[in-house]
N, C-alpha and C positions, 0 to 999 in steps of 0.2 A: 322668349324665341326670337331669331334674329331676322327678321324679314327686310326683305330688299324692294323699297317701294318701285313700285311700276307706272311709267308715263306712257301713255298712248301713243303708239306709232307717229299720228298726225303732229303731236304736241312735239316733236322731234324733227320732225321736218324741216328742212329748210323753207321758208315760206316763196313760193314762184312768185315774181312782178308782175304785177298787172297794169296794164295799160288803158289809158283812153284813146281810141283809136280812131282817126280819122281816115277811112279806105277811099280811095278814090280810083274806078275804073268805070268803062263804056260795058263792060259788058255783065248784064244783069246775072247772069248763071256765076260769073266769079265772085260779084258783090253778094251772092245770096249765100255762098261757098265760105266766104271771110267772114261773114256776120255769124254764122252756124261753127266753125270749126274755133274763131277768137273766142268767140261767146262761152264755150264747154271750158275755155282754160281759163276762165275770170274776166275777160278784157270786155271791156265797154266798146261797140264799134257804133258808128255812125257812118254811111255809105254815102258817097256822093257820085253820080254818071257823069261826070263832066267839071274838068279843072276848073274852069270859069267859078262855076259853083262852089266847089270847095273853096276858091279864092276867097270869096263873099263871105263864107261860112268863118272861115279864118281870122278874116277883117275883124268880123263882129266881135270875136274875142279870142285870142291865140290860145290864152292859157286854158281852155276847153281840152284842150288834146296835147297826150305828151308821145305821141307816136303818129308821122304821117305815112300811109302806106299808099304810095300811086303806081299806077301805070305809066308807062312811057308814051305809047300808041293810045292818043285817044283824038278824034275829031276835031272838036272846040279849042283846045289847049292843050297840049302835050303837058307830058310831066316834067320836062325839061323847064318849060315856059313858067308852068304852075310853081316850081322850085326857085325860079329866079326870083319870080314875083312874091314867094314866100319869105326870103331871106331879105324882103325890105322891113317885114313885119317883126315885132317885137317876138314871134315865136320861137321857145326854147326848148322845143322837144328833138325828138328823134327821127331819121329819115329813112326808109329804104322804098328803094323802087325795085318794083316788079316790071320786067320786060321779056319780049320772047327774043329779041337781038338789038343790039346798038353797034354803031360804027364806033371805031376808035376815039373819032372827035369826040362825040357824043357822051360815051362813057368818062371821057377827061373832063368833059365841061360838069358831067353829075360831081367826079371828084374833087375839081376848085369850088363846086359849091357846099362841099362837106357833107356828102350824103353819107350815111353811116351804113350803108349796107345797100349793092346792087345784085338782085337774086333773078337768075333766068328760069322763065317756066318751063318746063312746068315744077310748080312749087311742091315739095311734100310736105305735109303737115309738120313730121318729125323733125325736118332741114329748118322751115319757119319756128319751131317751139326753141331750137339748139340756137336760132340765132338772136329770138327776143330775151333768150336766157343770157346772152352775153350783153346785152343794149344797157 
């Protein structure tokens, strides 16, 4: 009898990239939501509520993360200032900016700092998954 070996579907599916994420946002609810959504997809997520705290964490060991997701509007250090300082570190990871709105000048400043993506809130989980798949 000529039988064709079967392979489980999971074994043939393309593995999804997983990231070690540093998520920075001053809104607790959004940090919790990001941790749940990204965690469900297999990413490890460390959340910070402030750009200064995130910068301190990245200075300790920039290699701990391969994706930085930061909000732009934060009280102590906004996302743009955080990214300017991160670019002085040996951080090799990707960067995504979450924002509700940006001026043309701020948007260009982020582009000049080589962000990988700028996503405008509200961000749907499917949209974020699509972006993560392209990084």
